[in-house]
N, C-alpha and C positions, 0 to 999 in steps of 0.2 A: 086132622091134627092129632098127633100121638099124645099119650098121657104125659110123658116128660115135657113135651112142648107146651101142653096146657098148664102144667105146673109152673114152668118157667115164665109163661105169659102172666099167670096169676101173681107170681112173685114180683114181676116187673111193675104190675099195676099197684101192688101194695107198696113197693118202694117209691113209687111216684108220689104217693100221698103222705109218706112219713117225713118228718122233719129231717133236715140235714145240718146238724150242729157243727160239722167240721168244714162247711163250705167257706167259712171266713179265713181259714188257714191257707196260706199261699204256697205251701210246700207239701208234696205228697209224703215225703219222708217224715215230716213233722206229724202229719195225719196218722201215719202208721205207728209212730211212737206214742201218740196220744191214745190210739186204739189199743195198743198193747198195755199201756199204763192203766187205762180204764178197765180193760179185761182182767189184768192182774189184780187191780184193786177190788173188783167184784169177787174174784176168787178168794183173795185173802179175807175179805169180809165174810164170805160164806164159811171159811174154815174157822174164823174167830167165833162165829155164832155156834158152830158145832163142837169145837174142841178147845175154845178159849183163846186167849191172846197169844200170838206167835212171838218168838224172840225178835226184838226190834232190829238187831243187826242182820238177822236172816232176811227180814222183810226188805230192808234197805238194799242189801246186796242183791236180792232177787230182782228188785226193781231196776237197779243199775245195770245188771247183766241183761235184763230184758231190753232196756233202752239201747245199750251198745249193740246187741244182736239185731235189733230192728234197724239201726242205722247201717249195719254191715249188709244185711239182706236187702234192704230197700235200695241200696246203690245199684244192684243189678236190675231191680224192677223199674227204677226211674230213669236209667240210662237211655233206653229207647225213646222215652218221652222227651228227654232233653235233646236227643238227636233229631227227633221230629220237629221240635221247636226251631232248632238251628236250620234244618232243611227247609222249613216253611218260610223262614226269613230269606234264605237264598232263592227260593222259588219266587218270592215277591219281587226279587230283583232280576228275574228272568233266567236263573240258573236251575235247570231241572236235572242235573247230573247226579246230585247227592242221593245216596240210598241209605236207609236205616237198617242196621243189623237186626234181623228177626230170628233170634235163636230159641225163644221160649214158645210154648204152645198154649199159653193162657190168653186172656183177653188182650193184654198188652202186645203179645206176639202177633195176634190176629190183626190188631190195629196197625202194627208196623208193616205187616204184609200188605194190608189194604192201602196203606200210605205209599208204599213202594210202587204198587200197581197204579195208583192215582198219579204219582210222579211220572211214571213211564207213559201213561196216557196223555198227560199234559205236555210232555216233551214231544210226543208224536204229533199232537194237535198243533203245537207251536211250530214244529218243522213243516207241517202241511200248510200252515198259514203263510209262512215265509216263502215256501215253494209256490203257493198260489199267487202271491203278490208278484214274485219274480216272473212267473210264467205269463200271467196276465199282462204285465208290463211289456214283456217280450212280444206277445201276440199282438198287442195294440200298437207297438212301435212300428212293426213292419208295414201294415196298411196305412197308418197315419203318415209315415215317411214317404211312402210311394204316392199317396194322394197329395201330399204337400208338394212333392216335386212336380207332379203333373200340373197342378194349379199354378205353381210358380212359373213354370214354362209358358203356360197360357197367358198369364198376366204380363210377363216380360216380352211376349211376342216371339219367343224361341220356337214354340209349337203353335200350329193352327188348331182351332177347335174342330178338327175333322172327326168323323165317326170312330176311327181307331183310337184316337186319344181319349175321346169321351167314354168309349167302352172300357178303357183301362181305368179311368176314374170311377166308373160305375162298378167295376169288378172289385176294386178296393173298398168302395162304400158298402157293397153287399157283404164283403168279408167282415167288415166292422159290425154290420147289422147282425150277422150270424153269431159272432162272438158275444155280442150283448144279449141276444136272445138265449143263447146257451147258458150264459152266466145267470140270467134271470131264472131259467129252469133249474139250474144247480142250486140257487138260493132257495127256490120254492121247495125243492126236495129236502134240503137240509133243515128247513124250517118246519117240515111236516105239513106244508100246505099244498102238496102235489096230490090232487085228488084224481080218482079214476071214475069214469062213467062206463061200466062194463055192460056188454050185451053179447048175444050170440051172433057172430059175424060169419057169413060165408067167405071162405078163403079165396075162392077163384076171383071174384070181383075186387077184393082187397089187393091181391097180388097184381092184378091187371092195372089198377090205379097207380100202385107204387112203381111198377116197372115202366109205365108210361112217363112218369115224372123223371125216373132215373135215365131213360133214353134221351129226354130233352137235355138233361145235364151232361151226359156223355157226348152228345152231339156238339154242345157248346165247347167242350174241352177238346174235341177232335180226336177222341180215343177210339172210336169205331168199335165199341164193345157190344157184343150180342148177349141178349138175355133169354134164357129158356126156363120154363116152369114145368113142374111135375107135381100133381096133386092126387093123392090116394086116400080115400075114395074121392070121386069127382065132387060130391056135394059136401065135403068136409067143412066143418065150422070150428070156430074158436071163440071162447068166452073171454073177451078182452075189451079194452077201451080202443075204439077205432082210431082216434087221432093219435094217441100215444103209440099204438102198435105200428101205425103208418110211419110215425117218426123213427121208430127203431129200425124197421125194415128198410126205409130209405137210406138211413145212415149206413147200414150194413152193405147195401148195394153200392152206395157212393164209395165206401172204402174199397170194396172189391173191384170196382171199375177203375179207381185211381191207382191201386197197387198192383193190379194185374197187367199183363202186356197189352199194348195197343192191338186192336183187332182180335182180342181174345174173347172168351166166353165166360159169362157168369151164370151159374146154374142155381136155380131156386127150387127146392123141393119141400113139399108139405105132406105130412102123413099123420095118422092118428094111431095111438098105441094105448095100452093100459095106463101108462104114465101120464098121458095127456096128448096134446098136439105138439108135434115135432116139426120145426122149421129149420132148414139148413141152407146156407148160402156159401157157395164155393166158387173160386176163380182159378185161373190158370197161372197164377203167380208163384213165386218160389216158396211161399208159405211163411208162417210166423215162426221164428226160431224158438226152440223149446224153452230156452232160458227166459224168453220174454212173454211166454203165454200166461204166466201168473200175474203179470203187471199190465198186460195190454188193455185192460179195462179200467186202469187208474186214470185219474185226471191228467191231462196234458201229456199223455203217453201216445206216441205215434210210431212205435216200433223202430226207433232210431232214425226215422225220416224227419228231415227238417225242410223239405221242399215239396211243393205240390200237394201238400196234405191239408187237412182241415185245421180246426183249432185245437184238437186233442181232447175235446170235451165230449164229443159225440158218443164214443163207446162207453164212457163213464155214465152218461145219462141213460144210455141204452140198458146198462146193467141195472141201474136203479129202477128204471121203469119195469123191467122184467121182475126184479125183486118185489116190487109193489104188487105185481100180478101173482106173486107166489110161485114163480117159475125160476128157471135157471138159464144162464147163457154162458157159453164157454167155447174155447177152441177145441174142436173135435178131431183128434188124430193128426196124422201128417198132412202137410199142405195147408192151403188157406181155406179152411172150412170152419164156419161158425155155426154152432148148433144152439137153437133156442127151444126150450121145452116149457109149454104153458099148461097148467092144470086144466082139467075138463070143466071144473066149476069152482 
């Protein structure tokens, strides 16, 4: 801490223990007027002791001018405070659009700037909350409607409980279960309860397990996608949470298999570098448009796709998991290539 900072901290501690005689006044303009009146009274008292009694008219005129000047100057000081009061009342009613004019560079101006930033953050949070409710409702409606139709047909005797019909019902139920699981993960992350149990993991067996699970998934979808791996060096390891990294890699492989062409290839590569462990997943699809690369990891974003995709939460959870590891995840270059970089320790 620098000397000015220490002095400011000391003054703050002293100010905390001093009495506040003006706290009862409900107007800052009146407080400024009392401040100037008291200061002027002390100054006139000092001059009286030094040079004798000053002319009464001069004293009264000086006090009056001081009061008028304080009211004029205090108007510009208190206007941002009045605007913040009005804006706070509008924010209590759900209107976050109002902004305070922050033209000064003093404490009031800094407060106005901080207030505007808070209003913008609250507006963004409110917009995200509304989007979350709308998107969750949409995601829940689709499988619930499909499951309701299947069960209604079974009850009415329109359909027979054959394996194909039951598989349809099971698929919709699994989709609901996936959405609920991802929403719980999302809630844990935002609540700060998303913990990691990191260890040194050999990459080869980890990728083998993830690819085996992804192959079962693609076989069920009838996509016929092939997976290839490349690890350099052969015994490369990564310092990560096994379950969470498995979740991230499976989600990336799932996206690559769904969005790539049927019968295509998904290439998984792993290597080590001074920056850490680098994992890349690439498919033969058309790639992610450059305009969507900045938002592809946002919640409920599926690159403009509304069919055949997941819930739109997988990539958002993947980004948060990698962030918790201290790494990065991004779209790398042209095509459909996702790059994950994890630190060595």
